[in-house]
C-alpha angles and dihedrals in degrees: 000000000000093000091054090052088053091051092050090048091051091048092051093045091048091051091049093049092049092050094047090047091051091048093049094051093046089052096046092042087069094055115084120228109248092235091049094225120152122234090260092052092047091051094048092047093049092048093050094046090051092051096251109138103153097068122092126210113223138175121239131185125253138043123287088005092126114133145142117242111205092189095059094025093231132140102216115202126187114241091253089060101033095058100028125098094199129124090247091054092049092050093050094044092049091047093054090047086052086066091050089052090048088054092049094051093040096242104204099227092049090051090049092049092049091053090050095052098086091042093049091045089057092044092050092052095055111022098086092052093044092048092048091050089045093054092048093047100032094121096049104030110018089165089078091057090048090052089052091051091052091051091048091048089060091058090047090051089051090053092054094044087053092059099071090041092057096040092049091049090053091047090052091047096050093044092051095044089055096042092047091053094240092125130042138193090288102043102035094073089051093053089046092049092052093051092044092059091045088055091052090065090062092047092052091047092051094047091045090052090050092050090051091049090052089050092055091046089053090053090050096048095042092064087079094056 
């Protein structure tokens, strides 16, 4: 019963964080960056000033689709960020460029996450089916359940490795925005607030994954009771 209460609490907390994040970005998307640069211009400027010249800044469709692709070396910004000169756009653009800088300096946690991607991709494709089969056959073939738990633990590990990657990218972004003079006493806290709430989504996801992993482990161990 306790584990279900935890799941419900995580679901509610995740919903609240998503709604607050959406509200924050809508609010800060209406406030113009003092320098007036668009997300694309902010990204290009940050890359140049950090000595990264082999990464392109491109526009992609959708909302909250911003990401850095280490394979193609592209900072992909959603249209609402790419063309906007708002504080929110600058914060997002700088954050994604933070990942590009991490790649350039070989940030350990980013390297670790990149190595985990193919493994986690495989685990994500099979773990639900393996876990389902494991639960149905736990009395006769508990090894299947154990295999599912191992696969799920890889995705949980990936979630936790992602945390320092995202936090460090935001730290780099905020530090550069301030040093470059793109934010001031009034706008810096707003950029920081937007990225803080974005980081909370990764924290909730990691903790939720851990709680789910514990739940499956409890099912596996309880078969002996």
